[in-house]
C-alpha positions as CSV (number, residue, x, y, z in Angstrom):
1,M,18.1,-0.4,0.2
2,E,17.2,-1.2,-3.3
3,Y,15.2,1.2,-5.5
4,T,13.1,0.8,-8.6
5,Q,11.0,2.9,-10.9
6,L,7.4,3.6,-10.0
7,G,5.6,1.9,-12.8
8,R,6.3,3.5,-16.2
9,T,7.5,6.7,-14.6
10,G,11.0,8.0,-14.1
11,L,10.4,8.3,-10.3
12,K,12.7,6.1,-8.1
13,V,11.2,4.6,-5.0
14,S,12.5,2.2,-2.3
15,R,11.5,-1.4,-2.6
16,L,9.7,-1.1,0.8
17,C,7.1,1.6,1.4
18,L,6.5,3.0,4.9
19,G,2.8,2.8,5.8
20,T,1.7,5.3,8.4
21,M,-1.8,4.0,9.3
22,N,-0.7,3.3,12.9
23,F,0.5,6.8,13.4
24,G,-1.9,8.4,15.9
25,P,-4.3,5.6,16.8
26,K,-1.5,3.1,17.9
27,T,1.7,5.0,17.8
28,T,2.5,8.3,19.5
29,D,3.7,11.4,17.6
30,E,7.1,11.0,19.1
31,D,7.4,7.4,18.2
32,S,6.0,8.1,14.7
33,F,8.8,10.7,14.2
34,A,11.4,8.1,15.3
35,I,10.0,5.6,12.8
36,M,10.1,8.0,9.9
37,D,13.7,9.1,10.8
38,R,14.7,5.4,11.0
39,A,13.1,4.8,7.6
40,H,15.3,7.4,6.0
41,E,18.3,5.9,7.8
42,H,17.4,2.6,6.1
43,G,17.1,4.3,2.8
44,I,13.3,4.1,2.6
45,N,12.2,7.2,0.7
46,F,8.6,6.1,-0.1
47,F,5.9,7.0,2.5
48,D,2.2,6.2,2.2
49,T,-0.7,7.8,4.1
50,A,-4.3,8.9,3.6
51,N,-6.6,11.7,4.6
52,V,-8.9,9.4,6.6
53,Y,-6.1,7.8,8.6
54,G,-6.5,8.5,12.3
55,W,-10.1,7.4,12.0
56,K,-11.6,10.6,13.5
57,M,-13.8,12.0,10.8
58,G,-12.3,15.1,9.2
59,E,-9.3,15.5,11.5
60,G,-6.6,13.9,9.2
61,I,-4.6,13.0,12.3
62,T,-2.0,10.9,10.5
63,E,-1.4,13.4,7.8
64,K,-0.9,16.1,10.6
65,I,1.8,13.9,12.2
66,V,3.6,13.5,8.9
67,G,3.4,17.3,8.4
68,N,4.8,18.0,11.8
69,W,7.7,15.7,11.1
70,F,8.3,17.5,7.8
71,A,8.3,20.8,9.7
72,Q,11.4,19.7,11.6
73,G,13.4,20.3,8.5
74,G,16.7,18.6,7.8
75,G,15.6,17.7,4.3
76,R,12.8,15.4,5.5
77,R,10.3,16.5,2.9
78,E,12.8,16.7,0.1
79,K,14.0,13.1,0.7
80,T,10.5,11.7,0.8
81,V,8.3,10.5,-2.0
82,L,5.0,11.3,-0.4
83,A,1.9,9.4,-1.3
84,T,-1.5,10.1,0.2
85,K,-5.1,9.2,-0.7
86,L,-8.6,10.6,-1.0
87,Y,-12.1,9.2,-1.3
88,G,-13.2,8.4,2.2
89,K,-15.8,10.5,4.1
90,M,-14.2,13.6,5.8
91,A,-17.4,15.3,7.0
92,D,-21.0,14.4,7.6
93,W,-22.2,16.5,4.7
94,P,-22.6,15.9,0.9
95,N,-19.5,16.2,-1.4
96,F,-17.0,15.6,1.3
97,N,-16.1,12.1,-0.1
98,G,-15.8,10.4,-3.4
99,L,-14.1,11.6,-6.6
100,S,-16.1,14.6,-7.7
101,A,-14.1,17.5,-9.0
102,L,-15.2,19.5,-5.9
103,N,-14.0,16.9,-3.5
104,I,-10.7,16.3,-5.3
105,R,-9.9,20.0,-5.2
106,R,-10.9,20.4,-1.5
107,A,-9.3,17.2,-0.3
108,C,-6.0,18.0,-2.0
109,D,-5.8,21.5,-0.5
110,E,-6.7,20.1,3.0
111,S,-4.0,17.4,2.7
112,L,-1.4,19.9,1.7
113,T,-2.2,22.1,4.7
114,R,-2.1,19.2,7.1
115,M,1.1,17.9,5.8
116,K,2.8,21.3,5.6
117,T,3.9,20.9,2.0
118,D,3.0,22.5,-1.3
119,Y,3.0,19.3,-3.4
120,I,2.0,15.6,-3.2
121,D,4.2,13.2,-5.2
122,L,1.6,10.5,-5.6
123,Y,-2.1,11.3,-5.1
124,Q,-4.1,8.1,-5.0
125,F,-7.8,7.4,-5.3
126,H,-8.6,5.2,-2.2
127,H,-11.5,3.5,-4.0
128,I,-13.2,3.6,-7.4
129,D,-16.1,6.0,-7.6
130,R,-18.7,4.6,-9.9
131,N,-20.7,7.9,-9.8
132,A,-18.0,10.2,-11.0
133,P,-17.2,10.1,-14.8
134,W,-13.5,9.9,-15.7
135,D,-13.6,13.0,-17.7
136,E,-14.6,14.9,-14.6
137,I,-11.9,13.2,-12.5
138,W,-9.1,13.7,-15.0
139,Q,-10.0,17.3,-15.6
140,A,-9.7,18.0,-11.9
141,C,-6.4,16.1,-11.7
142,E,-5.0,17.9,-14.8
143,T,-5.6,21.2,-13.0
144,L,-3.8,20.0,-9.9
145,V,-0.8,18.8,-12.0
146,Q,-0.8,22.2,-13.8
147,Q,-0.8,24.0,-10.5
148,G,2.1,21.9,-9.3
149,K,0.1,20.5,-6.3
150,V,0.3,16.9,-7.6
151,L,2.9,15.1,-9.6
152,Y,1.5,11.6,-10.2
153,I,-1.9,9.9,-9.9
154,G,-2.5,6.4,-8.5
155,S,-5.4,4.1,-7.7
156,S,-6.1,1.9,-4.8
157,N,-8.5,-1.1,-4.5
158,F,-9.4,-0.8,-8.2
159,P,-10.6,-3.7,-10.4
160,G,-8.7,-4.5,-13.5
161,W,-11.5,-3.0,-15.7
162,G,-11.3,0.2,-13.7
163,I,-7.6,0.6,-14.4
164,A,-8.2,0.0,-18.1
165,H,-11.1,2.4,-18.3
166,A,-9.3,5.1,-16.4
167,N,-6.2,5.0,-18.5
168,E,-8.0,4.8,-21.8
169,V,-9.9,8.0,-20.9
170,A,-6.6,9.6,-19.8
171,K,-5.0,8.6,-23.0
172,S,-7.8,10.3,-25.0
173,R,-7.1,13.5,-23.0
174,H,-3.3,13.2,-23.6
175,F,-2.8,12.8,-19.8
176,L,-0.4,10.4,-18.1
177,G,-3.2,8.7,-16.1
178,L,-2.7,6.1,-13.4
179,V,0.9,5.2,-12.7
180,S,0.3,2.9,-9.6
181,E,-2.2,0.6,-8.0
182,Q,-2.3,-0.1,-4.3
183,S,-4.1,-3.5,-3.7
184,L,-4.6,-6.2,-1.1
185,Y,-1.9,-8.7,-2.0
186,N,-0.2,-11.4,0.0
187,L,0.5,-15.2,0.0
188,N,-2.9,-15.9,1.4
189,G,-4.7,-13.3,-0.7
190,R,-3.8,-13.6,-4.4
191,T,-7.1,-12.8,-6.1
192,I,-5.6,-9.8,-7.9
193,E,-3.5,-12.2,-10.0
194,L,-6.6,-12.8,-12.1
195,E,-7.1,-9.4,-13.6
196,V,-5.6,-6.5,-11.6
197,I,-2.0,-7.5,-12.0
198,P,-2.4,-8.1,-15.8
199,A,-4.0,-4.7,-16.1
200,C,-1.1,-3.1,-14.1
201,E,1.4,-4.8,-16.4
202,K,-0.4,-3.8,-19.6
203,Y,-0.8,-0.1,-18.6
204,G,2.6,0.2,-16.8
205,L,1.3,0.7,-13.2
206,G,3.6,0.0,-10.3
207,L,1.9,-2.4,-7.8
208,I,2.0,-1.4,-4.1
209,P,0.7,-4.3,-2.0
210,W,-1.1,-3.5,1.3
211,S,-1.6,-6.0,4.1
212,P,1.5,-8.1,3.1
213,L,1.1,-10.2,6.2
214,G,-2.5,-11.0,5.6
215,G,-3.8,-9.1,8.7
216,G,-1.2,-10.9,10.8
217,L,-2.0,-14.4,9.7
218,L,1.4,-14.7,8.0
219,A,3.4,-13.4,10.9
220,G,3.7,-16.7,12.7
221,V,0.5,-16.7,14.7
222,L,0.0,-20.4,15.4
223,E,2.7,-21.1,18.0
224,G,1.8,-18.2,20.2
225,F,-1.9,-18.7,19.7
226,D,-1.9,-22.3,20.6
227,K,0.4,-21.8,23.6
228,E,-1.8,-19.1,25.0
229,G,-4.9,-21.3,25.2
230,R,-6.4,-19.9,22.0
231,R,-6.7,-16.4,23.4
232,G,-7.0,-13.5,21.0
233,S,-9.5,-11.5,19.0
234,D,-12.5,-13.3,17.5
235,P,-11.5,-12.3,13.9
236,M,-8.0,-13.7,14.4
237,K,-9.4,-16.9,15.9
238,E,-11.7,-17.3,13.0
239,G,-9.0,-16.6,10.5
240,I,-6.6,-19.1,12.1
241,E,-9.2,-21.8,12.1
242,E,-10.3,-21.1,8.6
243,H,-6.7,-21.2,7.2
244,R,-5.0,-23.6,9.7
245,A,-4.5,-26.2,7.0
246,K,-2.2,-23.7,5.2
247,L,-0.7,-22.0,8.2
248,E,0.7,-25.2,9.7
249,P,2.9,-26.1,6.7
250,W,3.6,-22.4,6.2
251,E,5.1,-21.9,9.6
252,A,6.9,-25.3,9.4
253,L,8.6,-24.2,6.1
254,C,9.6,-20.8,7.6
255,K,11.1,-22.7,10.6
256,E,13.0,-25.0,8.2
257,L,14.4,-21.9,6.4
258,G,15.4,-20.4,9.7
259,Q,13.5,-17.2,9.0
260,R,10.6,-15.3,10.6
261,P,7.4,-15.9,8.7
262,S,6.8,-12.1,8.4
263,D,10.1,-11.7,6.7
264,V,9.4,-14.6,4.3
265,A,6.0,-13.2,3.4
266,L,7.6,-9.8,2.5
267,A,10.5,-11.5,0.6
268,W,7.9,-13.5,-1.5
269,L,6.2,-10.2,-2.5
270,L,9.5,-8.8,-3.6
271,T,9.9,-11.6,-6.0
272,R,6.6,-10.9,-7.8
273,K,7.1,-9.3,-11.2
274,A,4.6,-6.5,-10.9
275,V,5.4,-5.4,-7.4
276,T,7.1,-2.1,-6.8
277,A,7.1,-1.9,-3.0
278,P,5.0,-3.7,-0.3
279,I,3.7,-1.4,2.4
280,V,5.0,-2.1,5.9
281,G,3.1,-0.5,8.7
282,P,5.2,-0.7,11.9
283,R,4.0,0.4,15.3
284,T,7.6,0.6,16.6
285,V,11.1,1.3,15.3
286,Q,12.0,-2.4,16.1
287,Q,9.2,-3.6,13.8
288,L,10.6,-1.4,11.0
289,D,14.1,-2.8,11.5
290,E,12.7,-6.3,11.4
291,A,10.8,-5.6,8.2
292,V,13.9,-4.3,6.4
293,A,15.6,-7.6,7.1
294,A,13.3,-9.2,4.5
295,M,15.4,-7.4,1.8
296,D,18.3,-9.8,2.5
297,I,16.3,-13.0,2.1
298,V,16.7,-14.9,-1.2
299,L,14.0,-17.5,-1.9
300,T,15.1,-20.4,-4.2
301,E,12.9,-21.6,-7.0
302,E,12.2,-24.8,-4.9
303,T,11.0,-22.7,-2.0
304,L,8.8,-20.6,-4.3
305,D,7.3,-23.8,-5.7
306,R,6.6,-25.0,-2.1
307,L,5.0,-21.7,-1.2
308,D,2.7,-22.0,-4.3
309,D,1.8,-25.5,-3.1
310,I,0.7,-24.2,0.3
311,F,-0.9,-21.0,-1.0
312,P,-2.1,-21.7,-4.6
313,G,-2.2,-18.6,-6.8
314,F,-4.3,-17.7,-9.8
315,K,-3.6,-17.8,-13.5
316,T,-4.5,-14.8,-15.6
317,A,-8.2,-14.6,-16.4
318,P,-9.9,-16.1,-18.2
319,E,-7.4,-19.0,-18.5
320,H,-7.8,-19.7,-14.8
321,Y,-11.4,-20.7,-15.1
322,A,-11.8,-21.3,-18.9
323,W,-9.9,-22.9,-21.7
């Protein structure tokens, strides 16, 4: 496993991040434990979760699974760079969502309890909160850092201007501010190249891409989809038909390379300058093992150019759309 710094920090994280969103809804506790153990065997030390994962309001099912795994001991917590998120609704009552100082304090304490730990390495805002002023947000976070409950702060799904605004206010308070951004980023979804990635580079944020396989579209869906008589979920059918003109040359290129499309998609992200660690969200140990194989794929400049031809990217704004 390769390691890199998380943004401008001294923290070392693996080049792949284990996403836990399937733990609970699609993967049993026992299988989730096996996946996390195998992640450590592969050298993956960076795990990502969120208080809303599990998708039963207020229960924090996935965080509880992670906590029960930590409770087994064996250095599991100490070997893990733990990232979780807050923002989403955790109760059908005011102030149980968003980034108010009240919710930041409460959400942090509840996550710590569920995960059976006394600190969170990377505490991420799951979405920008346009109703909460940054002075309020940073004051609450400064308290958590002073208490030792949180070490670093990150964002997720932020616009470029949001990253800039947040870190300028943090700078005025002599606070470290955001050190990472978790964004939708894959070959078929490159919008963040316009402004989010330039903001990350300017302010020293590590980029953590989620949905690296584009919701499954980049995983080699055409062959099986067409053979099965176009069975599948309606969203997948719609996605395939919308993007078929790209998917056909994409899968042909992967076949020419002799690689699984999912592995090539991950390998491409690992070549991107701002990317720290794509999030892989396996449902099984086998899927995790397959994802790790992407680390060994070397994409030539010619292949990268061909991928850009199939999936055109964006120049930095405003040059992309203006002189």
